[in-house]
C-alpha positions in Angstrom: 52.0 61.4 94.9 50.1 61.1 91.6 47.7 63.8 90.4 45.7 64.3 87.2 47.4 67.0 85.2 46.1 68.7 82.1 48.3 71.0 80.1 47.0 72.9 77.0 47.9 75.9 75.0 46.0 78.3 72.8 47.4 80.6 70.1 45.6 83.8 69.1 46.5 86.1 66.2 46.4 89.7 67.2 45.5 92.0 64.3 43.8 95.4 64.1 42.8 95.2 67.8 41.1 91.8 67.3 42.1 88.5 68.9 41.4 85.5 66.7 42.0 81.9 68.0 44.3 80.1 65.6 45.1 76.9 67.5 43.8 75.1 70.7 45.7 71.9 71.7 45.9 69.7 74.8 49.3 68.2 75.1 49.0 66.4 78.4 46.0 64.9 80.2 47.1 62.1 82.5 48.0 61.1 86.0 51.7 62.0 86.8 53.9 61.9 89.8 54.2 65.5 91.1 57.6 64.9 92.5 59.1 63.9 89.2 60.1 66.6 86.7 58.4 66.1 83.4 59.7 67.8 80.2 57.4 68.4 77.4 58.5 69.6 74.0 56.0 70.9 71.5 56.8 72.3 68.1 54.6 75.2 67.0 54.9 76.5 63.5 53.6 80.0 62.7 54.0 80.7 59.0 52.6 84.3 58.8 54.5 87.3 60.0 52.6 89.2 62.7 51.7 89.3 66.4 50.4 86.4 68.4 49.3 85.7 71.9 50.1 82.3 73.5 48.1 81.2 76.5 49.4 78.2 78.5 47.0 76.6 80.9 48.0 74.0 83.5 45.3 72.3 85.7 46.1 69.8 88.4 43.2 68.5 90.5 41.3 71.7 91.6 44.3 74.0 91.2 45.4 75.8 88.1 47.7 78.3 86.6 47.6 80.4 83.4 50.5 82.1 81.7 50.3 84.5 78.8 53.0 85.5 76.4 52.9 87.8 73.4 55.0 86.8 70.5 55.6 89.0 67.5 57.9 88.2 64.6 58.8 89.9 61.4 61.7 90.2 59.0 63.9 91.6 61.9 63.3 88.6 64.2 61.2 87.4 67.2 60.1 89.4 70.2 58.6 87.7 73.3 56.9 89.6 76.2 55.2 88.2 79.2 
């Protein structure tokens, strides 16, 4: 069974209580077989230390799902929360 699938992500910078969109990218927009596992690898480079929100949006036909993650990184390392 093939369905049109659109997968995109948005990255927001979180600073001083404000959310600023830094990047908005569609990485998949095509008909795929829903019974076949698809693996998508996307490299994202954030060069400034700070706190970011990543929104992943998947739409297939009239259904959809959104996932949100908060990513912060500093000299100590990376912290991801959902």
